[in-house]
N, C-alpha and C positions, 0 to 999 in steps of 0.2 A: 553444367555444375560450372561456378564459376569457379577461377586458376586465383591460389594462393600459396601462398608461401611465409610457410612458420618457421621459426626456430629456435627451437628448446635451446638454449640459450642456459649452458650450467657450470660453470667456473669454481675447483675447488679450491681455493685459497690454503697458499699455505702455513697460513698462522693458526697458530692453536685457537680454537673456541673458549673464550672464557676459562681461559688453562686448564680445561678440561681433557687436549692433549689429542679432542676429537675437531677433521676438516671441518673448514666454514663451507656451505656452499653459499656462493655468490647467486642470483636468479634475476632475471631482471622481463618481468612480463610482457610479453606485447600483444600490448593492447588496440593496436589498428588491427590487425589480425586476427584479434579474438573476436570484436567489431563487427568486420565483417565475414564474420561464422555465423553472426547474427543473424547477421541480411539475410546469409544464405541460406540461412534451415531452421528458419521461423515458419512454427505452425503455421500455415493461413487460415485457418477453418477456426482458429480462435483466436478473435480480435475485439471480441469485449467480456468485460470479468463476471458479468453473470452468465455463464454457460454453470452444464450441467455433467449430474456423474454420463446422462446417458450420450453428452459429446465427448466427456475424455473415454471412454470404454473403447470406443473399436478403436481410439487409440493406442489404446495398451494393448490390447485383444491380436490387434493386427501385427503384433509382432510378434508371438507364439507360433514356435517352431520356425522361425525366420535364422536363426544360427547364432543374433548380436545378445540376444538378452535370453534369459530365462524367466517366464513370469510365474508369477506363484498368486493363485486365491488367498489369502489370507485367511479368511473370514467371511463377515459376513455384518451388513449394520442391524441399527433397530430395525428399520423397515426395510429390512434382507437385500440392499442392494451389496453387491464382493465388492470386495477391500481388497485391492491387487499394492504386488509387490515384485517390480525391476530386477534382475541383480545384471549386475553390465563386471565380466574380468575374471579371471581367477589366481589375483594375487592375495600377496598375506597381510597388506595393507588394510582391514574392511573398515569401509564408509556408510554407514546410515543416515542418508537423507529422509525425514516427513514435512508434508506441505498438508493447508486446510485440516487442520482437525481444528480449526474454526472457520465456519463453513463459508463466511462472508471473507475471507481473509486468501485469494485466488491467487496474484500477481505471480507466486512462485512456481506455483499447479503451470501456469501458463513457461514458467523458462524452463520447467522441468520437461517437456513438451518439446520445445524449442534442444534442449543436451537431447535426449534421445533422437530426435533426427542429425543428430550432428557425430553422435556415437555409430552411428547408422551410415553414414560418408564413403569414402574413400577416393584414392589419387584424386585428392585437390589440397596437397601443398598442408595439408592437416595430418597428416598417416602418424606420425612422428606421437600426439598426443595422444591418438586414439591405441596406441604398441604399445607408450607406458603406462597412459590407468589400465591397458585390458592386461598387463606383466605384470603390476605392482601393485595393484587393488584391487578390492572386491568389495565391487559401488552394488547398494540397496536401497533404491527407491520404492517408496511411497507416496505416491503423488497428491492422492483424494482418498486420506483420513476418516474423512467426516462427510463421505457421501448425503446424508439425510439435510444435512443444515445445507451443506452446497445450492443442494436443488431447491432451497427457498431464499438461500442467501440470506442466513443466520450464523450465526457463531453458533450456538451450541444446538445438540445432535438433538436427536428423537425423545430424550428421555427428559430434555431444557436441561443438563448438564454441561458444564462444561470440560470440553475433553480435559484441556490443558489445567485441571488443577484434580483433578481423578487419578496421577500417578500413583499416592499415598492408599487412597482406600479401593481404588482399581473394581467399580462399581460399575462400568460404562462396558457392552461389549468392544469399541471400537478403543477404547486406551485397555483394556486387557490385549487384544488386537497386538499393540504396539509394544504393550511391556515383552508380551512373549517372544515378540518380531526383536527384541534385543537381548533378551538371556538365549534364545538359538543361535542368533549370529556373532552376539559381542563384541561391536565395534569398538575401533580402536578410536574411529571419531565419527562427529555425528553430529546435523544442523537441520536445527529449530526455522522451519521456514516459516512467516507470520505477514499480515499485514498489523498497520495499525491507523489512529487515526491519522487525520492531516493536520490537527489543530497543533503537533508537538512542531516546535521553533529551537534552533539553536540557541544557545542562550546568549543574550544582551543583542543579537539580532532580528531582524525580521525574514531570515530565511527559514524554511520550510526544513527538517529532519527529513531530508528524503529517504536516510534509511537508516536504523540506527542498527547498533553490532551489540552484543552481550557474550562475554566468558558468562555464564549463570555460575555463581556460589553453588560450595557444597556443601558449603554449613554455615552456620547464624553467625559466623565470626569472617565470614566470608576469608577464609585460608585463602592463600595461594599452593596449591602442590604441583609438579611435574604436569599431571594432567589438566587442571585448571588454566595452567602458565601457555602451554602449547596451542589449548585453546585462544590464548592472550593472542599469540602470536601469530595466528592466520589471520584471528579479524584485523591484529594492525595492515598484513595484506591486503587485503578488501580496503581499510581507511586510505590507505595509498592509492590506492588504484581509482576508490570514488573519486578523490579527492581531485585528480583529473577531468571528471565529468560533470562532477556538484561539488565548486569550490566553498567552503565549510560551511557543506549539508550534508553531513552528517556528524550524529554521536552517540554517546552508550546509553542501551537500555535503563530503566532503573534497577541495579544487581541487588535488591530486596532478596536474603533466599527465602522460597517459596519450599517447605514440605511437600506441597500440594502438586508443583509444577514438575514438569517432565525437563524440561532440560536439566533443572537443578539435582532432577533424581538419575538421566543418566551421567551426570559429572560424578557425582557422588557412587555411579556402580561405575569409574574407570573409562568411560568415553569421553574425550576432549571435544566438549558439544562450543557449538558456536549459533546462537539468535541469529536471524537474519529479520529484521522490522524493516517493510516498506512502508512509509509514507506518503511522503506528498510530496508535488515537485508540480508548479507553475507551467499551464497548458495542457494539465497531463491526464485529465477527467478517468481517462479507461485505464490507467497506469501504464501504457506498453513502453513507455521513452523507461521508467522504472523495470519490468519487464527487462529491458535492456539490460540495464545494471545489473540483473540478477544472474541474466545470461552469462553475462565476462566475469562476475566477480564470484559464480559457483564452478563454473570448471576452470578458473582460473586456483581457488583453492585446492580442489581436486588433485590438480598439479603438482602444484606443492607438495601436500601431503606425499601423493607418490615418488616427488623425485628427493625427500627430504628437505625442500630448502627454505619451508618455515617455519625452519631453527634459526633462518638467518636476523631473524627481525626481533627485537628487542622489547620485554614484558613492558619497563616504564614509558617506551612510547605507547603502548595501549593506555596508562595509568594518567598521562595529558589529553587526551579525549575527553568532553565535555559531555554531562550529562544532559541528555533532551530535556529542555522546557517547558509548561504549556503555556504561551503567552500567547496563542497564534490564532484567530479569527478571519471568517472570507471577508469581512467587509469590516474597515474601523471607519468611523466618523465625528474628526478632529471638532470643537468647538462648536458647537452647534446653537444656535441661537434658540431658547425655547418660553415663552410667557405662557406664566400655568397658575392660577388662583393666583391674581395678581401680583407675581411676583416675572418677573426676566434673569434670568441665568447664561451660562452656558455648558453644556453638557460633551462630554464623551460618547458612541454608542459604538457596541460590538455588535458585529451582525454573523450569526451564525444560517449556511441551507441545509441542513438537513436531508437524508438522502431515502423514499420512501419506498421499497424494490416492488414494482408492478411485473411480476412473472421474469421476463429475461431484460426488463426495461429497467427505467427507475424515475418516479416526479422529486420533485423538490417542496419542501415545507420547514419556510424558516422563522428568525423568532429573535429579536433584538437580546441578545445573549448578557449584557453590562450595561452599566449606564453608571455615568461619573466620571472621573477624574481615571482618564485612562489609559496614561504617557508610559506604562509599560508592554502593554496591550499592541501588536502590530498584524495587519491584514494583509491577506493575500491584496484585496486591494486596498487604497485609503484615500483617502478627500480633506483636505484642510477647508471647512466649512463656514472659518472665520466671514463674519457677514452672510451671512445664510441663517433661514430663521428653518422651524421644524414647521411642517404646515400638513395638517388632515385631506386625505380626499373627498372625493364625492362620489356617487356613486351614478352613473348614466341615467338618464330617466328615458333613455325607451328601451325596447326590447326588440334583440335582432332573433332571428329563426332559428338560427344557426351557427356558428364560429369561422364558416367559410365566408358567409358576409362581409367579414372587418380585416383589413389589409394591414399589414406591419405598417407603413405609411398613414393609414384611417388609427392605428391606435398611439402610433406618437402626437397628434393631432389631441384626443381627446385626453391625453398624455397635460397634454402643451394649455388644454384648461380647466386643470384642474381635476378632473374624473380617472379617479385608479380602477374599476373597476365599473364590468357589463355585463350583464342578462341575455340568457338566448334560450328560446323554448324550447331548446330543442337538442340531446345531450349526443354528441359522435359515440358509436361503440368507443374508439379511442378516444378515452379522453384526455390524452397528452397535448400538446402547446404550445408555441413559442411568441407566444402572444406576450407584449409587456403589459399583460392588463391580468388583473382579476380575474378571472369568469368564470360566472355562475350562476346551475339553472332557477334553485329555488332557493337555499338558505340567504338571504342578504349577505353580506360580511357586512359587519361594524366597523368604525374605522378606534382606534387606539391611540392613547396621547406612545409619549417615549418613557416607556415604561418597559422595567426587565419580563422580558418573556411575551412582552406583545406582539405581534403582526408587525411584521418587517414591510410594510407598505405605506407610504407616506410620500407626501413631496420636501426640500428641499428649496425656499422662497427665498426673495428678492425682490424689497417694492415692490412685495404684495404677488408675485409672481410665479408660477413655478418654474425653478431655470434646471432644478435635476427630479429626477424618480426612482424613491426604491421602490421598486414592483416582486413582491418575495425577496426578498435579501439580493437583488439585483442592482447594482446603480448603473442609472440610466442615464446620459447626458440627454438632455432634453432640444441642447442644438445642433445636433444631429438627426436627418430624417429617417434614417432608417435604426431600430432598437441592435442594441449587440447580439454577436451570432452565439448558441451552446445554450436559449434559456432550456429548462426542464421545468415548465409548469401544468398544471392541469386542470382540467371543469368541473368543476365542484358542485 
């Protein structure tokens, strides 16, 4: 086990806190030590987002009887899968954390597995953290509330109900389990752990919102009482840490009061509740970096609750955080020349690549998300296509026996010749591929123009020759010999 020393530094200031006469606690998180702890205790069996209940259950059950966690089966899902709660600590401050109430939102679940490993560690220089958590808090973790949704990587449960819109009605078995757990524990603090789509950006920037935070409203007026105010202070502490990792990559989630939402209801029940939404980060499709951020900020928040240092933060700082905007696409092409219906004009195009789940993997289906003046739209990738013209592609006239007959270099040559699609006679058992081509078996694709909702398969040409290809929403520079890595295409 790696050895490192964590200094749990708390300074009791003699000055009165806002005139209350209470001592003010000053605490500076040791993020370097927390980062090392993540690397040391990362759960190595979970490395992709599309894990299932069967992958998580052994990681929970192996902790039964080990003396660190108290493992309880709260009940079963619609499809009879066990839903577990793990309890750590014997302290008076009760904290409840629940994850994956939406089955396709697994980032925090991965981080909780890492935190479980950390809490079981010892003699590594960080026992001071474990001791303060164990003696000052009682932590209640529900790591996978929606196992049925997780198994098919979909948002809703097997009743096709959004669990996070069932706090009021209580019609879902999983929602009722969460409500009953809250009534039994009566937590002082709560963490509602989610993922959000990757197309949120920090307003006025091309920066994706890597993590969004929220102290949910407990009424329509969005009043601030002590309960919500404490959640805001914890959100401030989280934001300060995150700015060191993703500068200008954090925003607030929409705070409109939802009487159906669990976060809003927990807040109204007297639980200081923080919503953490894991968004997007360039070059992190499996959200492993964001998983690390979750580990760091969740663990540090628990430390702050245990020692009371969250009180040092100012609610006014929470109010200065911007709300997330929704102005981000996977690819934006600007000033594309178009000749159509006897007209010549220029347009911007935004393109999104949508994941299609295939068991433990996924492939991409892309489309043109918007057309026109898109100055306020940003892209994970952008190209100023001034001087380039939209060009439809052709289907290669021959038929290949199988996809293995086409090399990446040959595929790039086809693109340079204006061919964007090829036909194969035999479909492989695994239809996934990384060729920069539309590969089909029987149904011939139809090239479309630069139209809203159209397939994102075309060329950008200069002087009548393809210079860039857009294949399934991926931008490919045809001056290179090899296609970009990480393409997630499919044989149709």
